[in-house]
N, CA and C atoms of all chains as a GROMACS GRO file, in nm:
protein
  636
    1MET      N    1  10.262   8.129  10.949
    1MET     CA    2  10.194   8.257  10.966
    1MET      C    3  10.067   8.257  10.882
    2LEU      N    4   9.964   8.318  10.941
    2LEU     CA    5   9.836   8.328  10.871
    2LEU      C    6   9.798   8.474  10.855
    3PHE      N    7   9.723   8.503  10.749
    3PHE     CA    8   9.683   8.640  10.723
    3PHE      C    9   9.538   8.644  10.676
    4ALA      N   10   9.480   8.762  10.691
    4ALA     CA   11   9.350   8.796  10.634
    4ALA      C   12   9.242   8.695  10.673
    5GLN      N   13   9.167   8.644  10.574
    5GLN     CA   14   9.054   8.556  10.605
    5GLN      C   15   9.098   8.427  10.672
    6LEU      N   16   9.218   8.378  10.637
    6LEU     CA   17   9.268   8.256  10.702
    6LEU      C   18   9.296   8.280  10.850
    7ARG      N   19   9.354   8.394  10.880
    7ARG     CA   20   9.382   8.428  11.020
    7ARG      C   21   9.252   8.440  11.099
    8GLU      N   22   9.153   8.504  11.041
    8GLU     CA   23   9.024   8.519  11.110
    8GLU      C   24   8.957   8.384  11.130
    9LEU      N   25   8.961   8.303  11.028
    9LEU     CA   26   8.897   8.171  11.034
    9LEU      C   27   8.962   8.084  11.142
   10ALA      N   28   9.094   8.091  11.151
   10ALA     CA   29   9.169   8.010  11.247
   10ALA      C   30   9.163   8.070  11.388
   11GLY      N   31   9.137   8.200  11.397
   11GLY     CA   32   9.137   8.267  11.528
   11GLY      C   33   9.276   8.285  11.584
   12THR      N   34   9.377   8.276  11.499
   12THR     CA   35   9.516   8.291  11.542
   12THR      C   36   9.600   8.327  11.419
   13ASP      N   37   9.720   8.383  11.444
   13ASP     CA   38   9.804   8.414  11.328
   13ASP      C   39   9.918   8.313  11.311
   14THR      N   40   9.920   8.210  11.395
   14THR     CA   41  10.020   8.104  11.376
   14THR      C   42   9.958   7.967  11.405
   15LEU      N   43  10.006   7.868  11.335
   15LEU     CA   44   9.963   7.730  11.359
   15LEU      C   45  10.087   7.646  11.387
   16GLU      N   46  10.070   7.543  11.467
   16GLU     CA   47  10.184   7.456  11.497
   16GLU      C   48  10.150   7.312  11.460
   17ILE      N   49  10.246   7.244  11.400
   17ILE     CA   50  10.233   7.100  11.374
   17ILE      C   51  10.364   7.034  11.414
   18ASP      N   52  10.356   6.904  11.443
   18ASP     CA   53  10.478   6.828  11.465
   18ASP      C   54  10.539   6.797  11.330
   19GLY      N   55  10.670   6.811  11.319
   19GLY     CA   56  10.730   6.786  11.189
   19GLY      C   57  10.870   6.731  11.197
   20ASP      N   58  10.922   6.694  11.080
   20ASP     CA   59  11.060   6.647  11.070
   20ASP      C   60  11.152   6.767  11.050
   21GLU      N   61  11.282   6.742  11.058
   21GLU     CA   62  11.376   6.853  11.041
   21GLU      C   63  11.366   6.916  10.904
   22ILE      N   64  11.348   6.831  10.804
   22ILE     CA   65  11.330   6.881  10.668
   22ILE      C   66  11.200   6.823  10.612
   23MET      N   67  11.114   6.910  10.567
   23MET     CA   68  10.986   6.867  10.511
   23MET      C   69  10.957   6.948  10.385
   24SER      N   70  10.878   6.891  10.296
   24SER     CA   71  10.838   6.967  10.178
   24SER      C   72  10.716   7.053  10.214
   25VAL      N   73  10.695   7.156  10.135
   25VAL     CA   74  10.577   7.240  10.153
   25VAL      C   75  10.451   7.155  10.142
   26GLY      N   76  10.450   7.063  10.047
   26GLY     CA   77  10.335   6.975  10.028
   26GLY      C   78  10.304   6.892  10.152
   27GLU      N   79  10.409   6.840  10.216
   27GLU     CA   80  10.391   6.759  10.337
   27GLU      C   81  10.337   6.845  10.452
   28ILE      N   82  10.389   6.965  10.462
   28ILE     CA   83  10.340   7.056  10.567
   28ILE      C   84  10.191   7.085  10.546
   29LYS      N   85  10.153   7.114  10.421
   29LYS     CA   86  10.012   7.142  10.393
   29LYS      C   87   9.925   7.021  10.428
   30LYS      N   88   9.975   6.902  10.395
   30LYS     CA   89   9.899   6.780  10.424
   30LYS      C   90   9.877   6.766  10.575
   31ARG      N   91   9.982   6.792  10.652
   31ARG     CA   92   9.968   6.779  10.799
   31ARG      C   93   9.876   6.887  10.856
   32LEU      N   94   9.882   7.006  10.795
   32LEU     CA   95   9.791   7.113  10.839
   32LEU      C   96   9.645   7.075  10.810
   33TYR      N   97   9.623   7.017  10.692
   33TYR     CA   98   9.488   6.974  10.656
   33TYR      C   99   9.436   6.873  10.759
   34GLU      N  100   9.524   6.780  10.798
   34GLU     CA  101   9.483   6.675  10.891
   34GLU      C  102   9.453   6.732  11.030
   35LYS      N  103   9.537   6.826  11.072
   35LYS     CA  104   9.523   6.878  11.208
   35LYS      C  105   9.414   6.985  11.219
   36PHE      N  106   9.393   7.059  11.109
   36PHE     CA  107   9.295   7.168  11.112
   36PHE      C  108   9.196   7.151  10.996
   37PRO      N  109   9.113   7.047  11.002
   37PRO     CA  110   9.022   7.020  10.888
   37PRO      C  111   8.927   7.135  10.861
   38GLN      N  112   8.898   7.215  10.962
   38GLN     CA  113   8.805   7.328  10.942
   38GLN      C  114   8.865   7.436  10.852
   39LEU      N  115   8.997   7.431  10.833
   39LEU     CA  116   9.063   7.531  10.749
   39LEU      C  117   9.094   7.478  10.609
   40ARG      N  118   9.057   7.353  10.586
   40ARG     CA  119   9.101   7.287  10.463
   40ARG      C  120   9.060   7.364  10.337
   41GLU      N  121   8.934   7.406  10.331
   41GLU     CA  122   8.886   7.472  10.210
   41GLU      C  123   8.962   7.603  10.187
   42ALA      N  124   8.975   7.682  10.292
   42ALA     CA  125   9.044   7.811  10.277
   42ALA      C  126   9.192   7.790  10.247
   43MET      N  127   9.253   7.691  10.311
   43MET     CA  128   9.395   7.665  10.285
   43MET      C  129   9.415   7.616  10.142
   44GLY      N  130   9.315   7.547  10.090
   44GLY     CA  131   9.325   7.496   9.953
   44GLY      C  132   9.335   7.606   9.850
   45ARG      N  133   9.284   7.724   9.884
   45ARG     CA  134   9.291   7.838   9.791
   45ARG      C  135   9.416   7.922   9.813
   46ALA      N  136   9.490   7.892   9.920
   46ALA     CA  137   9.606   7.975   9.955
   46ALA      C  138   9.734   7.923   9.890
   47LEU      N  139   9.826   8.015   9.869
   47LEU     CA  140   9.961   7.978   9.828
   47LEU      C  141  10.048   7.969   9.952
   48CYS      N  142  10.164   7.912   9.934
   48CYS     CA  143  10.258   7.905  10.046
   48CYS      C  144  10.380   7.989  10.014
   49ALA      N  145  10.433   8.055  10.116
   49ALA     CA  146  10.558   8.129  10.099
   49ALA      C  147  10.658   8.078  10.202
   50VAL      N  148  10.782   8.061  10.158
   50VAL     CA  149  10.890   8.022  10.248
   50VAL      C  150  10.995   8.131  10.244
   51ASN      N  151  11.023   8.188  10.358
   51ASN     CA  152  11.120   8.298  10.368
   51ASN      C  153  11.088   8.410  10.268
   52GLU      N  154  10.962   8.447  10.266
   52GLU     CA  155  10.915   8.560  10.185
   52GLU      C  156  10.921   8.537  10.035
   53GLU      N  157  10.926   8.410   9.992
   53GLU     CA  158  10.918   8.379   9.849
   53GLU      C  159  10.808   8.276   9.828
   54TYR      N  160  10.726   8.295   9.723
   54TYR     CA  161  10.624   8.196   9.693
   54TYR      C  162  10.691   8.062   9.667
   55ALA      N  163  10.631   7.955   9.718
   55ALA     CA  164  10.697   7.824   9.711
   55ALA      C  165  10.599   7.717   9.667
   56ARG      N  166  10.642   7.635   9.572
   56ARG     CA  167  10.561   7.522   9.527
   56ARG      C  168  10.572   7.407   9.627
   57ASP      N  169  10.487   7.305   9.608
   57ASP     CA  170  10.478   7.195   9.704
   57ASP      C  171  10.611   7.120   9.722
   58GLU      N  172  10.695   7.117   9.619
   58GLU     CA  173  10.817   7.037   9.629
   58GLU      C  174  10.931   7.111   9.702
   59VAL      N  175  10.914   7.236   9.732
   59VAL     CA  176  11.020   7.311   9.801
   59VAL      C  177  11.040   7.255   9.942
   60LEU      N  178  11.166   7.240   9.980
   60LEU     CA  179  11.198   7.184  10.112
   60LEU      C  180  11.212   7.294  10.216
   61VAL      N  181  11.160   7.265  10.334
   61VAL     CA  182  11.160   7.361  10.444
   61VAL      C  183  11.243   7.305  10.557
   62ARG      N  184  11.328   7.390  10.613
   62ARG     CA  185  11.414   7.348  10.723
   62ARG      C  186  11.377   7.424  10.850
   63GLU      N  187  11.422   7.371  10.962
   63GLU     CA  188  11.395   7.437  11.089
   63GLU      C  189  11.442   7.582  11.083
   64GLY      N  190  11.359   7.672  11.131
   64GLY     CA  191  11.396   7.813  11.130
   64GLY      C  192  11.343   7.890  11.010
   65ASP      N  193  11.300   7.819  10.906
   65ASP     CA  194  11.242   7.887  10.790
   65ASP      C  195  11.108   7.950  10.829
   66ARG      N  196  11.075   8.060  10.763
   66ARG     CA  197  10.948   8.127  10.789
   66ARG      C  198  10.847   8.082  10.683
   67ILE      N  199  10.739   8.022  10.730
   67ILE     CA  200  10.637   7.968  10.638
   67ILE      C  201  10.508   8.048  10.655
   68ALA      N  202  10.454   8.091  10.543
   68ALA     CA  203  10.330   8.169  10.548
   68ALA      C  204  10.230   8.110  10.450
   69LEU      N  205  10.104   8.111  10.490
   69LEU     CA  206   9.996   8.075  10.397
   69LEU      C  207   9.938   8.205  10.345
   70ILE      N  208   9.935   8.217  10.213
   70ILE     CA  209   9.899   8.343  10.148
   70ILE      C  210   9.763   8.328  10.080
   71PRO      N  211   9.657   8.380  10.140
   71PRO     CA  212   9.527   8.375  10.070
   71PRO      C  213   9.536   8.455   9.940
   72PRO      N  214   9.443   8.431   9.846
   72PRO     CA  215   9.448   8.507   9.720
   72PRO      C  216   9.448   8.657   9.748
   73VAL      N  217   9.535   8.730   9.674
   73VAL     CA  218   9.536   8.876   9.691
   73VAL      C  219   9.429   8.937   9.602
   74SER      N  220   9.392   9.059   9.632
   74SER     CA  221   9.271   9.116   9.572
   74SER      C  222   9.278   9.128   9.421
   75GLY      N  223   9.398   9.154   9.368
   75GLY     CA  224   9.404   9.182   9.224
   75GLY      C  225   9.454   9.069   9.138
   76GLY      N  226   9.479   8.953   9.195
   76GLY     CA  227   9.541   8.852   9.110
   76GLY      C  228   9.506   8.711   9.147
   77ALA      N  229   9.522   8.624   9.048
   77ALA     CA  230   9.495   8.483   9.070
   77ALA      C  231   9.619   8.411   9.122
   78CYS      N  232   9.734   8.480   9.116
   78CYS     CA  233   9.859   8.422   9.163
   78CYS      C  234   9.892   8.291   9.092
   79LEU      N  235   9.866   8.286   8.964
   79LEU     CA  236   9.896   8.165   8.888
   79LEU      C  237  10.037   8.168   8.830
   80TRP      N  238  10.112   8.271   8.866
   80TRP     CA  239  10.239   8.297   8.798
   80TRP      C  240  10.358   8.237   8.870
   81ILE      N  241  10.339   8.176   8.987
   81ILE     CA  242  10.458   8.128   9.059
   81ILE      C  243  10.517   8.008   8.988
   82MET      N  244  11.497  10.474   9.420
   82MET     CA  245  11.377  10.395   9.446
   82MET      C  246  11.326  10.425   9.587
   83PHE      N  247  11.195  10.434   9.599
   83PHE     CA  248  11.138  10.450   9.732
   83PHE      C  249  11.016  10.360   9.742
   84VAL      N  250  11.015  10.275   9.846
   84VAL     CA  251  10.905  10.181   9.868
   84VAL      C  252  10.871  10.183  10.016
   85ASP      N  253  10.743  10.193  10.046
   85ASP     CA  254  10.706  10.192  10.187
   85ASP      C  255  10.563  10.141  10.203
   86ILE      N  256  10.536  10.087  10.321
   86ILE     CA  257  10.402  10.045  10.361
   86ILE      C  258  10.379  10.107  10.498
   87ARG      N  259  10.266  10.174  10.515
   87ARG     CA  260  10.248  10.239  10.645
   87ARG      C  261  10.100  10.264  10.675
   88GLU      N  262  10.072  10.289  10.803
   88GLU     CA  263   9.938  10.332  10.841
   88GLU      C  264   9.933  10.484  10.833
   89GLY      N  265   9.816  10.539  10.822
   89GLY     CA  266   9.800  10.683  10.816
   89GLY      C  267   9.807  10.736  10.674
   90ALA      N  268   9.776  10.864  10.663
   90ALA     CA  269   9.762  10.925  10.530
   90ALA      C  270   9.892  10.920  10.450
   91ILE      N  271   9.877  10.903  10.319
   91ILE     CA  272   9.992  10.904  10.228
   91ILE      C  273   9.963  11.005  10.118
   92SER      N  274  10.069  11.053  10.052
   92SER     CA  275  10.046  11.152   9.946
   92SER      C  276  10.151  11.140   9.837
   93LEU      N  277  10.110  11.182   9.719
   93LEU     CA  278  10.203  11.186   9.606
   93LEU      C  279  10.314  11.287   9.630
   94GLU      N  280  10.279  11.397   9.695
   94GLU     CA  281  10.379  11.501   9.722
   94GLU      C  282  10.494  11.443   9.802
   95GLU      N  283  10.461  11.364   9.901
   95GLU     CA  284  10.566  11.305   9.983
   95GLU      C  285  10.650  11.207   9.901
   96LEU      N  286  10.581  11.122   9.824
   96LEU     CA  287  10.654  11.024   9.743
   96LEU      C  288  10.752  11.096   9.649
   97ARG      N  289  10.704  11.203   9.588
   97ARG     CA  290  10.787  11.270   9.488
   97ARG      C  291  10.914  11.327   9.549
   98LYS      N  292  10.905  11.367   9.676
   98LYS     CA  293  11.025  11.420   9.743
   98LYS      C  294  11.136  11.316   9.753
   99HIS      N  295  11.097  11.189   9.751
   99HIS     CA  296  11.195  11.081   9.765
   99HIS      C  297  11.254  11.037   9.631
  100LEU      N  298  11.198  11.088   9.521
  100LEU     CA  299  11.242  11.042   9.389
  100LEU      C  300  11.338  11.142   9.326
  101ASN      N  301  11.432  11.090   9.251
  101ASN     CA  302  11.528  11.174   9.178
  101ASN      C  303  11.479  11.194   9.035
  102CYS      N  304  11.413  11.307   9.014
  102CYS     CA  305  11.358  11.335   8.881
  102CYS      C  306  11.446  11.435   8.805
  103ASN      N  307  11.563  11.463   8.858
  103ASN     CA  308  11.650  11.561   8.792
  103ASN      C  309  11.681  11.521   8.648
  104GLY      N  310  11.660  11.614   8.558
  104GLY     CA  311  11.697  11.592   8.419
  104GLY      C  312  11.598  11.510   8.340
  105THR      N  313  11.486  11.471   8.402
  105THR     CA  314  11.388  11.391   8.328
  105THR      C  315  11.286  11.483   8.260
  106GLY      N  316  11.210  11.425   8.168
  106GLY     CA  317  11.109  11.503   8.097
  106GLY      C  318  10.968  11.466   8.135
  107ALA      N  319  10.954  11.364   8.221
  107ALA     CA  320  10.819  11.319   8.254
  107ALA      C  321  10.812  11.268   8.397
  108PHE      N  322  10.704  11.303   8.463
  108PHE     CA  323  10.672  11.242   8.593
  108PHE      C  324  10.527  11.195   8.582
  109VAL      N  325  10.508  11.064   8.589
  109VAL     CA  326  10.373  11.007   8.581
  109VAL      C  327  10.340  10.947   8.717
  110SER      N  328  10.220  10.976   8.765
  110SER     CA  329  10.185  10.927   8.898
  110SER      C  330  10.046  10.864   8.899
  111PHE      N  331  10.021  10.790   9.004
  111PHE     CA  332   9.892  10.723   9.021
  111PHE      C  333   9.851  10.730   9.167
  112GLU      N  334   9.725  10.761   9.190
  112GLU     CA  335   9.666  10.754   9.324
  112GLU      C  336   9.552  10.654   9.320
  113GLY      N  337   9.555  10.554   9.405
  113GLY     CA  338   9.443  10.462   9.417
  113GLY      C  339   9.356  10.508   9.533
  114VAL      N  340   9.227  10.520   9.508
  114VAL     CA  341   9.134  10.576   9.607
  114VAL      C  342   9.027  10.472   9.639
  115VAL      N  343   8.990  10.463   9.766
  115VAL     CA  344   8.886  10.367   9.807
  115VAL      C  345   8.751  10.412   9.750
  116ARG      N  346   8.691  10.324   9.669
  116ARG     CA  347   8.561  10.355   9.610
  116ARG      C  348   8.450  10.348   9.715
  117PRO      N  349   8.353  10.437   9.708
  117PRO     CA  350   8.244  10.436   9.808
  117PRO      C  351   8.138  10.330   9.778
  118GLU      N  352   8.155  10.257   9.670
  118GLU     CA  353   8.056  10.157   9.631
  118GLU      C  354   8.125  10.046   9.554
  119GLU      N  355   8.085   9.924   9.578
  119GLU     CA  356   8.144   9.811   9.506
  119GLU      C  357   8.033   9.711   9.477
  120GLU      N  358   8.016   9.679   9.351
  120GLU     CA  359   7.912   9.584   9.309
  120GLU      C  360   7.776   9.622   9.366
  121GLY      N  361   7.746   9.753   9.366
  121GLY     CA  362   7.616   9.801   9.412
  121GLY      C  363   7.602   9.811   9.563
  122LYS      N  364   7.706   9.779   9.637
  122LYS     CA  365   7.699   9.783   9.783
  122LYS      C  366   7.783   9.900   9.836
  123ARG      N  367   7.730   9.970   9.937
  123ARG     CA  368   7.801  10.082   9.996
  123ARG      C  369   7.928  10.035  10.068
  124VAL      N  370   8.036  10.106  10.048
  124VAL     CA  371   8.161  10.077  10.118
  124VAL      C  372   8.197  10.198  10.204
  125ASP      N  373   8.210  10.176  10.334
  125ASP     CA  374   8.248  10.285  10.425
  125ASP      C  375   8.400  10.297  10.435
  126GLU      N  376   8.466  10.184  10.440
  126GLU     CA  377   8.612  10.185  10.450
  126GLU      C  378   8.666  10.049  10.408
  127ILE      N  379   8.796  10.045  10.384
  127ILE     CA  380   8.862   9.918  10.357
  127ILE      C  381   8.972   9.900  10.460
  128TYR      N  382   8.978   9.779  10.513
  128TYR     CA  383   9.088   9.744  10.604
  128TYR      C  384   9.192   9.668  10.522
  129TYR      N  385   9.312   9.726  10.514
  129TYR     CA  386   9.422   9.661  10.441
  129TYR      C  387   9.514   9.592  10.540
  130GLU      N  388   9.545   9.467  10.509
  130GLU     CA  389   9.637   9.389  10.591
  130GLU      C  390   9.748   9.337  10.501
  131CYS      N  391   9.870   9.331  10.554
  131CYS     CA  392   9.979   9.284  10.468
  131CYS      C  393  10.073   9.190  10.546
  132TYR      N  394  10.147   9.114  10.471
  132TYR     CA  395  10.262   9.038  10.524
  132TYR      C  396  10.380   9.131  10.496
  133ARG      N  397  10.413   9.212  10.595
  133ARG     CA  398  10.498   9.329  10.571
  133ARG      C  399  10.633   9.297  10.507
  134GLU      N  400  10.706   9.202  10.563
  134GLU     CA  401  10.841   9.172  10.511
  134GLU      C  402  10.834   9.128  10.365
  135MET      N  403  10.739   9.039  10.337
  135MET     CA  404  10.728   8.988  10.200
  135MET      C  405  10.673   9.095  10.106
  136ALA      N  406  10.578   9.172  10.154
  136ALA     CA  407  10.519   9.277  10.069
  136ALA      C  408  10.625   9.379  10.029
  137LEU      N  409  10.707   9.421  10.124
  137LEU     CA  410  10.813   9.517  10.091
  137LEU      C  411  10.914   9.457   9.992
  138LYS      N  412  10.947   9.331  10.015
  138LYS     CA  413  11.041   9.263   9.925
  138LYS      C  414  10.985   9.256   9.783
  139LYS      N  415  10.859   9.219   9.771
  139LYS     CA  416  10.798   9.208   9.638
  139LYS      C  417  10.784   9.345   9.572
  140MET      N  418  10.750   9.446   9.651
  140MET     CA  419  10.739   9.581   9.594
  140MET      C  420  10.875   9.629   9.544
  141ARG      N  421  10.981   9.600   9.619
  141ARG     CA  422  11.116   9.640   9.574
  141ARG      C  423  11.152   9.567   9.445
  142GLU      N  424  11.117   9.439   9.437
  142GLU     CA  425  11.146   9.363   9.315
  142GLU      C  426  11.075   9.422   9.194
  143ILE      N  427  10.950   9.459   9.213
  143ILE     CA  428  10.872   9.514   9.102
  143ILE      C  429  10.931   9.648   9.056
  144VAL      N  430  10.964   9.734   9.150
  144VAL     CA  431  11.020   9.864   9.112
  144VAL      C  432  11.161   9.845   9.054
  145SER      N  433  11.238   9.753   9.109
  145SER     CA  434  11.373   9.728   9.055
  145SER      C  435  11.368   9.686   8.910
  146GLN      N  436  11.269   9.605   8.875
  146GLN     CA  437  11.258   9.559   8.737
  146GLN      C  438  11.231   9.675   8.643
  147VAL      N  439  11.147   9.767   8.688
  147VAL     CA  440  11.116   9.886   8.608
  147VAL      C  441  11.242   9.971   8.591
  148LEU      N  442  11.319   9.984   8.697
  148LEU     CA  443  11.442  10.064   8.688
  148LEU      C  444  11.543   9.995   8.595
  149ALA      N  445  11.547   9.864   8.600
  149ALA     CA  446  11.639   9.789   8.515
  149ALA      C  447  11.605   9.808   8.367
  150ASP      N  448  11.480   9.841   8.341
  150ASP     CA  449  11.436   9.862   8.202
  150ASP      C  450  11.460  10.005   8.155
  151GLY      N  451  11.527  10.087   8.238
  151GLY     CA  452  11.568  10.218   8.191
  151GLY      C  453  11.496  10.338   8.248
  152ILE      N  454  11.406  10.315   8.343
  152ILE     CA  455  11.338  10.427   8.409
  152ILE      C  456  11.435  10.491   8.508
  153GLN      N  457  11.437  10.624   8.516
  153GLN     CA  458  11.536  10.689   8.604
  153GLN      C  459  11.508  10.664   8.752
  154ASP      N  460  11.381  10.683   8.792
  154ASP     CA  461  11.349  10.656   8.932
  154ASP      C  462  11.199  10.628   8.945
  155ALA      N  463  11.164  10.552   9.047
  155ALA     CA  464  11.024  10.517   9.067
  155ALA      C  465  11.003  10.481   9.213
  156GLY      N  466  10.878  10.493   9.256
  156GLY     CA  467  10.850  10.459   9.394
  156GLY      C  468  10.703  10.432   9.416
  157VAL      N  469  10.673  10.375   9.531
  157VAL     CA  470  10.535  10.345   9.564
  157VAL      C  471  10.519  10.342   9.716
  158ILE      N  472  10.407  10.393   9.762
  158ILE     CA  473  10.371  10.383   9.904
  158ILE      C  474  10.232  10.321   9.911
  159HIS      N  475  10.218  10.217   9.993
  159HIS     CA  476  10.087  10.154  10.012
  159HIS      C  477  10.044  10.176  10.156
  160ARG      N  478   9.921  10.219  10.172
  160ARG     CA  479   9.868  10.239  10.307
  160ARG      C  480   9.804  10.110  10.357
  161VAL      N  481   9.817  10.081  10.485
  161VAL     CA  482   9.750   9.967  10.546
  161VAL      C  483   9.669  10.014  10.667
  162GLY      N  484   9.589   9.922  10.721
  162GLY     CA  485   9.497   9.960  10.828
  162GLY      C  486   9.367  10.008  10.765
  163ARG      N  487   9.292  10.084  10.842
  163ARG     CA  488   9.160  10.130  10.793
  163ARG      C  489   9.174  10.253  10.705
  164VAL      N  490   9.118  10.245  10.587
  164VAL     CA  491   9.123  10.358  10.492
  164VAL      C  492   8.979  10.388  10.450
  165GLY      N  493   8.934  10.509  10.477
  165GLY     CA  494   8.796  10.546  10.450
  165GLY      C  495   8.768  10.564  10.302
  166ALA      N  496   8.641  10.552  10.265
  166ALA     CA  497   8.600  10.576  10.126
  166ALA      C  498   8.642  10.718  10.086
  167GLY      N  499   8.700  10.728   9.969
  167GLY     CA  500   8.747  10.859   9.921
  167GLY      C  501   8.891  10.888   9.960
  168GLU      N  502   8.948  10.806  10.047
  168GLU     CA  503   9.088  10.829  10.088
  168GLU      C  504   9.183  10.748   9.999
  169VAL      N  505   9.308  10.793   9.998
  169VAL     CA  506   9.409  10.732   9.911
  169VAL      C  507   9.470  10.609   9.978
  170SER      N  508   9.474  10.498   9.904
  170SER     CA  509   9.531  10.375   9.961
  170SER      C  510   9.668  10.342   9.902
  171ILE      N  511   9.696  10.393   9.783
  171ILE     CA  512   9.827  10.366   9.722
  171ILE      C  513   9.866  10.485   9.634
  172VAL      N  514   9.994  10.519   9.637
  172VAL     CA  515  10.047  10.618   9.542
  172VAL      C  516  10.170  10.558   9.476
  173ALA      N  517  10.182  10.584   9.347
  173ALA     CA  518  10.298  10.538   9.271
  173ALA      C  519  10.344  10.652   9.182
  174GLY      N  520  10.474  10.660   9.160
  174GLY     CA  521  10.526  10.765   9.074
  174GLY      C  522  10.648  10.717   8.998
  175VAL      N  523  10.662  10.769   8.877
  175VAL     CA  524  10.772  10.728   8.789
  175VAL      C  525  10.832  10.852   8.723
  176CYS      N  526  10.965  10.865   8.729
  176CYS     CA  527  11.036  10.973   8.658
  176CYS      C  528  11.110  10.911   8.541
  177SER      N  529  11.093  10.970   8.426
  177SER     CA  530  11.157  10.914   8.308
  177SER      C  531  11.188  11.024   8.207
  178LYS      N  532  11.275  10.989   8.114
  178LYS     CA  533  11.312  11.087   8.013
  178LYS      C  534  11.192  11.123   7.925
  179HIS      N  535  11.113  11.022   7.888
  179HIS     CA  536  10.999  11.045   7.799
  179HIS      C  537  10.870  10.990   7.860
  180ARG      N  538  10.756  11.045   7.814
  180ARG     CA  539  10.628  11.012   7.878
  180ARG      C  540  10.583  10.868   7.855
  181LYS      N  541  10.611  10.816   7.735
  181LYS     CA  542  10.555  10.683   7.702
  181LYS      C  543  10.603  10.577   7.800
  182GLU      N  544  10.734  10.572   7.820
  182GLU     CA  545  10.783  10.469   7.912
  182GLU      C  546  10.743  10.497   8.057
  183ALA      N  547  10.721  10.625   8.088
  183ALA     CA  548  10.678  10.658   8.224
  183ALA      C  549  10.535  10.609   8.248
  184PHE      N  550  10.445  10.632   8.152
  184PHE     CA  551  10.307  10.582   8.166
  184PHE      C  552  10.308  10.429   8.178
  185GLU      N  553  10.383  10.364   8.091
  185GLU     CA  554  10.386  10.218   8.090
  185GLU      C  555  10.442  10.163   8.222
  186ALA      N  556  10.548  10.227   8.271
  186ALA     CA  557  10.610  10.178   8.394
  186ALA      C  558  10.518  10.197   8.514
  187CYS      N  559  10.448  10.309   8.518
  187CYS     CA  560  10.357  10.336   8.630
  187CYS      C  561  10.243  10.233   8.630
  188MET      N  562  10.189  10.206   8.513
  188MET     CA  563  10.082  10.106   8.499
  188MET      C  564  10.132   9.969   8.543
  189ARG      N  565  10.253   9.937   8.501
  189ARG     CA  566  10.310   9.806   8.534
  189ARG      C  567  10.330   9.791   8.684
  190ILE      N  568  10.383   9.895   8.747
  190ILE     CA  569  10.405   9.890   8.892
  190ILE      C  570  10.274   9.864   8.965
  191VAL      N  571  10.172   9.941   8.933
  191VAL     CA  572  10.045   9.928   9.005
  191VAL      C  573   9.981   9.792   8.978
  192SER      N  574   9.983   9.749   8.853
  192SER     CA  575   9.921   9.620   8.819
  192SER      C  576   9.992   9.505   8.889
  193GLU      N  577  10.124   9.508   8.888
  193GLU     CA  578  10.199   9.397   8.949
  193GLU      C  579  10.184   9.397   9.101
  194ILE      N  580  10.173   9.514   9.159
  194ILE     CA  581  10.151   9.518   9.304
  194ILE      C  582  10.018   9.453   9.338
  195LYS      N  583   9.916   9.480   9.260
  195LYS     CA  584   9.785   9.420   9.288
  195LYS      C  585   9.786   9.269   9.268
  196GLU      N  586   9.872   9.221   9.177
  196GLU     CA  587   9.872   9.078   9.146
  196GLU      C  588   9.965   8.996   9.235
  197LYS      N  589  10.077   9.056   9.276
  197LYS     CA  590  10.183   8.974   9.335
  197LYS      C  591  10.217   9.004   9.480
  198VAL      N  592  10.172   9.118   9.530
  198VAL     CA  593  10.216   9.158   9.664
  198VAL      C  594  10.113   9.114   9.769
  199PRO      N  595  10.158   9.048   9.875
  199PRO     CA  596  10.063   8.999   9.976
  199PRO      C  597  10.006   9.112  10.063
  200ILE      N  598   9.910   9.180  10.003
  200ILE     CA  599   9.832   9.282  10.074
  200ILE      C  600   9.685   9.248  10.047
  201TRP      N  601   9.609   9.233  10.154
  201TRP     CA  602   9.470   9.192  10.141
  201TRP      C  603   9.379   9.307  10.185
  202LYS      N  604   9.257   9.308  10.129
  202LYS     CA  605   9.165   9.413  10.169
  202LYS      C  606   9.031   9.356  10.211
  203LYS      N  607   8.978   9.415  10.316
  203LYS     CA  608   8.848   9.375  10.367
  203LYS      C  609   8.755   9.495  10.356
  204GLU      N  610   8.652   9.480  10.274
  204GLU     CA  611   8.554   9.587  10.261
  204GLU      C  612   8.466   9.591  10.384
  205ILE      N  613   8.444   9.710  10.435
  205ILE     CA  614   8.358   9.727  10.551
  205ILE      C  615   8.250   9.830  10.513
  206GLY      N  616   8.125   9.790  10.523
  206GLY     CA  617   8.017   9.879  10.484
  206GLY      C  618   7.887   9.803  10.485
  207GLU      N  619   7.812   9.818  10.376
  207GLU     CA  620   7.684   9.747  10.365
  207GLU      C  621   7.706   9.597  10.375
  208VAL      N  622   7.817   9.555  10.320
  208VAL     CA  623   7.860   9.415  10.333
  208VAL      C  624   8.004   9.416  10.382
  209THR      N  625   8.039   9.325  10.471
  209THR     CA  626   8.177   9.314  10.515
  209THR      C  627   8.234   9.185  10.459
  210ARG      N  628   8.339   9.199  10.381
  210ARG     CA  629   8.393   9.080  10.313
  210ARG      C  630   8.537   9.105  10.273
  211TRP      N  631   8.615   8.996  10.273
  211TRP     CA  632   8.750   8.999  10.219
  211TRP      C  633   8.740   8.994  10.068
  212LYS      N  634   8.820   9.074  10.002
  212LYS     CA  635   8.817   9.078   9.855
  212LYS      C  636   8.950   9.032   9.800
   0.00000   0.00000   0.00000
């Protein structure tokens, strides 16, 4: 799922990539960078959330999990995850 | 506890109806209003967008923490969609036995919502930009 400036930049609120049954957040981001290079800079500033929780790169994602890219929110640097 | 995200006008009066302030000695509230100017540029309105499920979850977590610290009741309503300059975008309220912890809790709720909750704002006016 994409929101705010990332959604506008992508022209869609969802992105699709081919993936394995279980992948890390970091691997997903890497594949997104490769498939959508025009979003790389904006995605680089975004955090990732899995099932409505902020998630670091090592968190594993399974089929059916909800993954969102979270651009910086207006009041915070989001350095606390 | 009362937490909500919605389009359309919001008010402290409505929020307070949802809170149990019986027997408390303090009610501290906050209204966030869209400023008509930002960094010298005119602002006509702000468009608020959120990741609703996660935003509600994070708002509940923030208010729950305040309640766990001994506040009797607290709540917050955040408006999304287009909000004109001068209109209210967020209301927060805290009922507590004494004023000091009520002021601190209200400040904490608003600050943490701005830092941790996935709600984004796009200024629309002299300049249009995501903030």
